[in-house]
DRENPA-3360 file (N, C-alpha, C; in nm, 2 decimals, always signed):
BEGIN
1 = MAATAAER = +11.61/-12.44/+9.39/+11.65/-12.33/+9.48/+11.73/-12.25/+9.39 ~ +11.67/-12.09/+9.41/+11.72/-12.00/+9.35/+11.86/-11.95/+9.39 ~ +11.97/-11.92/+9.30/+12.09/-11.89/+9.33/+12.08/-11.72/+9.41 ~ +12.18/-11.73/+9.49/+12.18/-11.56/+9.55/+12.28/-11.51/+9.49 ~ +12.29/-11.37/+9.48/+12.38/-11.29/+9.41/+12.52/-11.34/+9.40 ~ +12.55/-11.39/+9.51/+12.69/-11.42/+9.52/+12.72/-11.57/+9.46 ~ +12.60/-11.65/+9.43/+12.62/-11.77/+9.38/+12.57/-11.78/+9.23 ~ +12.55/-11.65/+9.16/+12.48/-11.64/+9.02/+12.60/-11.71/+8.92;
9 = KVLLAVDG = +12.57/-11.80/+8.83/+12.66/-11.85/+8.75/+12.57/-11.81/+8.60 ~ +12.65/-11.77/+8.51/+12.61/-11.76/+8.39/+12.67/-11.85/+8.28 ~ +12.62/-11.92/+8.21/+12.66/-11.99/+8.09/+12.67/-11.90/+7.94 ~ +12.79/-11.89/+7.89/+12.78/-11.82/+7.75/+12.85/-11.92/+7.69 ~ +12.76/-11.95/+7.56/+12.82/-12.03/+7.47/+12.89/-11.96/+7.37 ~ +13.01/-12.01/+7.35/+13.11/-11.96/+7.25/+13.16/-12.06/+7.14 ~ +13.20/-12.00/+7.04/+13.27/-12.06/+6.92/+13.36/-11.95/+6.87 ~ +13.41/-11.99/+6.73/+13.53/-11.91/+6.67/+13.46/-11.78/+6.60;
17 = SENAEYAF = +13.32/-11.77/+6.61/+13.27/-11.68/+6.53/+13.26/-11.51/+6.59 ~ +13.25/-11.43/+6.49/+13.23/-11.29/+6.54/+13.10/-11.27/+6.63 ~ +12.98/-11.35/+6.60/+12.87/-11.33/+6.67/+12.90/-11.38/+6.81 ~ +12.99/-11.49/+6.84/+13.02/-11.52/+6.99/+13.08/-11.40/+7.05 ~ +13.19/-11.34/+6.97/+13.24/-11.23/+7.06/+13.15/-11.11/+7.07 ~ +13.06/-11.09/+6.99/+12.98/-10.98/+7.01/+12.89/-11.03/+7.12 ~ +12.84/-11.15/+7.15/+12.74/-11.18/+7.25/+12.83/-11.17/+7.36 ~ +12.97/-11.20/+7.39/+13.04/-11.19/+7.49/+13.06/-11.05/+7.53;
25 = EWYVSNMH = +13.07/-10.96/+7.44/+13.10/-10.81/+7.47/+12.98/-10.74/+7.52 ~ +12.86/-10.78/+7.44/+12.72/-10.76/+7.48/+12.68/-10.77/+7.64 ~ +12.73/-10.90/+7.66/+12.70/-10.96/+7.81/+12.79/-10.88/+7.90 ~ +12.92/-10.85/+7.86/+13.01/-10.77/+7.97/+12.94/-10.64/+7.98 ~ +12.88/-10.56/+7.87/+12.86/-10.40/+7.88/+12.73/-10.42/+7.93 ~ +12.64/-10.52/+7.93/+12.50/-10.49/+7.97/+12.43/-10.58/+8.10 ~ +12.50/-10.69/+8.11/+12.45/-10.79/+8.19/+12.56/-10.83/+8.33 ~ +12.67/-10.81/+8.28/+12.77/-10.87/+8.39/+12.76/-10.79/+8.52;
33 = RPENKLIL = +12.79/-10.87/+8.62/+12.79/-10.83/+8.77/+12.92/-10.89/+8.82 ~ +12.99/-10.81/+8.90/+13.12/-10.87/+8.95/+13.11/-10.99/+9.05 ~ +12.99/-11.03/+9.08/+12.96/-11.16/+9.16/+12.92/-11.27/+9.08 ~ +12.90/-11.25/+8.94/+12.88/-11.35/+8.86/+13.00/-11.43/+8.82 ~ +12.98/-11.57/+8.81/+13.08/-11.64/+8.77/+13.04/-11.68/+8.61 ~ +13.12/-11.66/+8.54/+13.09/-11.68/+8.38/+13.14/-11.82/+8.34 ~ +13.07/-11.91/+8.29/+13.10/-12.04/+8.21/+13.09/-12.05/+8.09 ~ +13.21/-12.04/+8.02/+13.23/-12.05/+7.87/+13.21/-12.17/+7.83;
41 = VHCPETLA = +13.11/-12.20/+7.74/+13.12/-12.35/+7.68/+13.12/-12.34/+7.54 ~ +13.22/-12.42/+7.52/+13.23/-12.48/+7.34/+13.18/-12.60/+7.31 ~ +13.12/-12.61/+7.21/+13.09/-12.76/+7.13/+13.16/-12.78/+7.01 ~ +13.26/-12.84/+7.02/+13.35/-12.84/+6.89/+13.27/-12.92/+6.78 ~ +13.28/-12.87/+6.64/+13.23/-12.94/+6.54/+13.28/-13.07/+6.55 ~ +13.19/-13.18/+6.52/+13.23/-13.31/+6.52/+13.30/-13.36/+6.38 ~ +13.38/-13.44/+6.37/+13.45/-13.47/+6.22/+13.35/-13.58/+6.17 ~ +13.29/-13.55/+6.04/+13.20/-13.62/+5.97/+13.31/-13.72/+5.86;
49 = NVTVMSPS = +13.22/-13.81/+5.83/+13.29/-13.89/+5.73/+13.44/-13.95/+5.76 ~ +13.46/-13.97/+5.91/+13.61/-14.01/+5.91/+13.63/-14.16/+5.89 ~ +13.52/-14.23/+5.87/+13.55/-14.38/+5.82/+13.59/-14.38/+5.67 ~ +13.59/-14.27/+5.60/+13.64/-14.30/+5.47/+13.77/-14.22/+5.46 ~ +13.81/-14.19/+5.55/+13.95/-14.12/+5.55/+14.05/-14.19/+5.60 ~ +14.20/-14.18/+5.54/+14.31/-14.24/+5.59/+14.33/-14.18/+5.74 ~ +14.39/-14.28/+5.82/+14.41/-14.26/+5.96/+14.50/-14.12/+5.97 ~ +14.59/-14.09/+5.88/+14.67/-14.00/+5.90/+14.61/-13.87/+5.88;
57 = KVQDMMNE = +14.50/-13.90/+5.77/+14.42/-13.76/+5.76/+14.34/-13.73/+5.88 ~ +14.27/-13.82/+5.94/+14.18/-13.81/+6.04/+14.26/-13.76/+6.18 ~ +14.40/-13.81/+6.19/+14.47/-13.75/+6.28/+14.50/-13.60/+6.27 ~ +14.53/-13.56/+6.13/+14.56/-13.42/+6.08/+14.44/-13.35/+6.14 ~ +14.34/-13.40/+6.09/+14.19/-13.31/+6.13/+14.20/-13.29/+6.28 ~ +14.20/-13.40/+6.35/+14.22/-13.39/+6.50/+14.30/-13.29/+6.55 ~ +14.41/-13.29/+6.50/+14.52/-13.21/+6.56/+14.47/-13.05/+6.52 ~ +14.43/-13.02/+6.39/+14.36/-12.91/+6.36/+14.26/-12.84/+6.46;
65 = SEIKIKSI = +14.16/-12.94/+6.49/+14.06/-12.91/+6.57/+14.10/-12.87/+6.72 ~ +14.19/-12.94/+6.77/+14.24/-12.93/+6.92/+14.29/-12.77/+6.92 ~ +14.36/-12.74/+6.80/+14.44/-12.60/+6.80/+14.33/-12.49/+6.78 ~ +14.23/-12.52/+6.70/+14.12/-12.43/+6.69/+14.06/-12.41/+6.84 ~ +14.04/-12.52/+6.89/+13.96/-12.53/+7.02/+14.06/-12.44/+7.15 ~ +14.18/-12.49/+7.15/+14.28/-12.42/+7.22/+14.26/-12.27/+7.20 ~ +14.27/-12.23/+7.08/+14.27/-12.07/+7.04/+14.15/-12.00/+7.09 ~ +14.03/-12.07/+7.07/+13.90/-12.02/+7.11/+13.90/-12.00/+7.28;
73 = ETKFETKM = +13.95/-12.12/+7.33/+13.97/-12.10/+7.50/+14.05/-11.99/+7.54 ~ +14.15/-11.98/+7.46/+14.28/-11.86/+7.49/+14.21/-11.73/+7.49 ~ +14.13/-11.72/+7.37/+14.08/-11.59/+7.34/+13.98/-11.54/+7.44 ~ +13.89/-11.64/+7.49/+13.78/-11.61/+7.57/+13.82/-11.58/+7.71 ~ +13.92/-11.68/+7.75/+13.98/-11.65/+7.88/+14.07/-11.52/+7.90 ~ +14.10/-11.49/+7.80/+14.20/-11.36/+7.80/+14.10/-11.24/+7.81 ~ +13.98/-11.26/+7.73/+13.89/-11.16/+7.76/+13.83/-11.14/+7.91 ~ +13.82/-11.27/+7.95/+13.76/-11.25/+8.09/+13.84/-11.22/+8.20;
81 = NKNGMKGH = +13.99/-11.24/+8.18/+14.09/-11.17/+8.26/+14.10/-11.02/+8.26 ~ +14.09/-10.97/+8.13/+14.11/-10.84/+8.10/+13.97/-10.77/+8.16 ~ +13.88/-10.82/+8.19/+13.77/-10.79/+8.25/+13.74/-10.80/+8.39 ~ +13.85/-10.88/+8.43/+13.83/-10.91/+8.58/+13.73/-11.00/+8.61 ~ +13.69/-11.10/+8.54/+13.59/-11.18/+8.54/+13.62/-11.31/+8.61 ~ +13.53/-11.38/+8.69/+13.57/-11.52/+8.73/+13.50/-11.59/+8.65 ~ +13.54/-11.72/+8.63/+13.49/-11.82/+8.55/+13.58/-11.92/+8.49 ~ +13.53/-12.02/+8.39/+13.62/-12.12/+8.34/+13.56/-12.14/+8.23;
89 = FVRLDSQD = +13.65/-12.22/+8.12/+13.61/-12.29/+8.00/+13.57/-12.41/+8.01 ~ +13.47/-12.44/+7.93/+13.43/-12.59/+7.94/+13.40/-12.63/+7.80 ~ +13.46/-12.77/+7.77/+13.45/-12.81/+7.64/+13.36/-12.92/+7.62 ~ +13.24/-12.92/+7.56/+13.13/-13.02/+7.56/+13.17/-13.12/+7.42 ~ +13.15/-13.24/+7.45/+13.15/-13.33/+7.35/+13.01/-13.36/+7.30 ~ +12.97/-13.31/+7.20/+12.81/-13.30/+7.17/+12.76/-13.42/+7.08 ~ +12.86/-13.47/+7.02/+12.79/-13.60/+6.94/+12.69/-13.53/+6.83 ~ +12.73/-13.43/+6.77/+12.64/-13.35/+6.68/+12.50/-13.29/+6.74;
97 = KPGSAICQ = +12.50/-13.27/+6.86/+12.39/-13.21/+6.93/+12.42/-13.10/+7.01 ~ +12.47/-13.00/+6.98/+12.53/-12.91/+7.07/+12.41/-12.84/+7.15 ~ +12.33/-12.80/+7.09/+12.20/-12.75/+7.17/+12.16/-12.81/+7.30 ~ +12.16/-12.96/+7.26/+12.14/-13.05/+7.38/+12.24/-13.05/+7.49 ~ +12.37/-13.05/+7.46/+12.49/-13.05/+7.54/+12.47/-12.92/+7.62 ~ +12.47/-12.82/+7.57/+12.44/-12.69/+7.63/+12.34/-12.68/+7.74 ~ +12.22/-12.73/+7.70/+12.09/-12.74/+7.79/+12.15/-12.84/+7.92 ~ +12.22/-12.94/+7.87/+12.25/-13.03/+7.99/+12.36/-12.96/+8.09;
105 = CAEDQGVT = +12.48/-12.90/+8.02/+12.56/-12.83/+8.08/+12.52/-12.72/+8.18 ~ +12.43/-12.66/+8.13/+12.36/-12.55/+8.21/+12.27/-12.62/+8.34 ~ +12.23/-12.73/+8.32/+12.16/-12.79/+8.42/+12.26/-12.85/+8.54 ~ +12.36/-12.92/+8.48/+12.48/-12.99/+8.56/+12.55/-12.87/+8.63 ~ +12.57/-12.75/+8.57/+12.66/-12.65/+8.66/+12.56/-12.57/+8.73 ~ +12.44/-12.58/+8.72/+12.33/-12.50/+8.80/+12.34/-12.35/+8.79 ~ +12.34/-12.31/+8.65/+12.34/-12.18/+8.59/+12.22/-12.11/+8.64 ~ +12.22/-11.99/+8.63/+12.11/-11.89/+8.66/+12.04/-11.87/+8.52;
113 = YIVTGTRG = +12.11/-11.84/+8.41/+12.09/-11.83/+8.28/+12.20/-11.85/+8.18 ~ +12.15/-11.84/+8.04/+12.23/-11.89/+7.95/+12.24/-11.76/+7.84 ~ +12.35/-11.73/+7.79/+12.36/-11.63/+7.71/+12.42/-11.70/+7.58 ~ +12.37/-11.67/+7.47/+12.43/-11.73/+7.33/+12.41/-11.62/+7.22 ~ +12.50/-11.63/+7.13/+12.49/-11.55/+7.01/+12.40/-11.61/+6.90 ~ +12.41/-11.55/+6.80/+12.34/-11.65/+6.69/+12.43/-11.64/+6.55 ~ +12.41/-11.77/+6.49/+12.51/-11.77/+6.38/+12.47/-11.69/+6.25 ~ +12.34/-11.64/+6.25/+12.32/-11.54/+6.14/+12.26/-11.63/+6.03;
121 = LGKLRRTI = +12.20/-11.76/+6.07/+12.17/-11.85/+5.96/+12.04/-11.79/+5.89 ~ +12.03/-11.79/+5.76/+11.90/-11.74/+5.71/+11.76/-11.83/+5.73 ~ +11.66/-11.81/+5.69/+11.54/-11.89/+5.73/+11.55/-12.02/+5.66 ~ +11.61/-12.03/+5.54/+11.60/-12.17/+5.48/+11.70/-12.26/+5.55 ~ +11.81/-12.20/+5.56/+11.94/-12.26/+5.63/+11.90/-12.31/+5.75 ~ +11.84/-12.24/+5.85/+11.80/-12.25/+5.98/+11.70/-12.36/+5.98 ~ +11.60/-12.38/+5.89/+11.49/-12.47/+5.86/+11.57/-12.59/+5.85 ~ +11.65/-12.61/+5.75/+11.72/-12.74/+5.71/+11.80/-12.78/+5.83;
129 = MGSVSDYV = +11.90/-12.70/+5.86/+12.01/-12.74/+5.95/+11.98/-12.72/+6.10 ~ +11.87/-12.65/+6.15/+11.83/-12.63/+6.26/+11.93/-12.52/+6.32 ~ +11.89/-12.48/+6.44/+11.95/-12.36/+6.52/+11.99/-12.40/+6.64 ~ +12.12/-12.38/+6.70/+12.14/-12.41/+6.82/+12.07/-12.33/+6.93 ~ +12.08/-12.21/+6.89/+12.01/-12.09/+7.00/+11.86/-12.11/+7.01 ~ +11.80/-12.17/+6.88/+11.65/-12.19/+6.88/+11.64/-12.31/+6.97 ~ +11.72/-12.42/+6.98/+11.69/-12.54/+7.04/+11.72/-12.51/+7.19 ~ +11.80/-12.40/+7.22/+11.83/-12.39/+7.36/+11.72/-12.31/+7.42;
137 = IHHAHVPV = +11.66/-12.20/+7.34/+11.55/-12.14/+7.39/+11.45/-12.22/+7.43 ~ +11.41/-12.33/+7.32/+11.29/-12.43/+7.37/+11.31/-12.54/+7.47 ~ +11.43/-12.57/+7.49/+11.47/-12.67/+7.60/+11.55/-12.65/+7.73 ~ +11.60/-12.54/+7.73/+11.68/-12.50/+7.86/+11.58/-12.50/+7.97 ~ +11.61/-12.52/+8.09/+11.56/-12.52/+8.20/+11.57/-12.38/+8.29 ~ +11.64/-12.30/+8.23/+11.66/-12.16/+8.27/+11.64/-12.05/+8.16 ~ +11.62/-11.94/+8.22/+11.60/-11.83/+8.08/+11.72/-11.81/+7.99 ~ +11.69/-11.78/+7.87/+11.81/-11.78/+7.77/+11.80/-11.64/+7.72;
145 = LVVRSKDS = +11.93/-11.58/+7.69/+11.94/-11.45/+7.63/+12.00/-11.46/+7.51 ~ +11.94/-11.45/+7.38/+12.02/-11.46/+7.27/+12.06/-11.32/+7.23 ~ +12.17/-11.30/+7.19/+12.23/-11.16/+7.17/+12.24/-11.19/+6.99 ~ +12.18/-11.11/+6.94/+12.17/-11.07/+6.79/+12.25/-10.97/+6.74 ~ +12.39/-11.01/+6.67/+12.44/-10.87/+6.62/+12.38/-10.78/+6.55 ~ +12.41/-10.67/+6.55/+12.33/-10.54/+6.49/+12.32/-10.56/+6.34 ~ +12.41/-10.64/+6.28/+12.42/-10.65/+6.13/+12.39/-10.80/+6.08 ~ +12.30/-10.86/+6.17/+12.28/-10.99/+6.14/+12.14/-10.96/+6.04;
153 = KQ = +12.13/-11.04/+5.93/+12.02/-11.01/+5.83/+11.94/-11.14/+5.85 ~ +11.79/-11.13/+5.87/+11.71/-11.24/+5.86/+11.60/-11.19/+5.76;
% end
């Protein structure tokens, strides 16, 4: 069932990068409508190799991660409030699969479309590491808008 204009939900994937901020600003300037509800989604990086670290080091890393996540949430909620936008922030535990988590969240939340920026990975790094935006494009059940910053080099 298609959402009516009053029910339109937009998922915007965010992180701490300039690309995410650019995608947000581009969305606000070009796509946002007052009736839209924006769902800001963040997939924190997982802590790798924690089994070889001391418990205190793991705890320190977890604390730093929580501070970073809260900072991202505050930054984007402030931007939403400044622009008079409705919506909320969602933290996804992705288990090293943020693209899959974003697609599942979009389905669970019943969004109309997904907006994401790019990390600006070169072709080699994107081939080796994969691309979240590429995964989302190919696996999302709704349209995906990838906002590429003007100074991205590929």
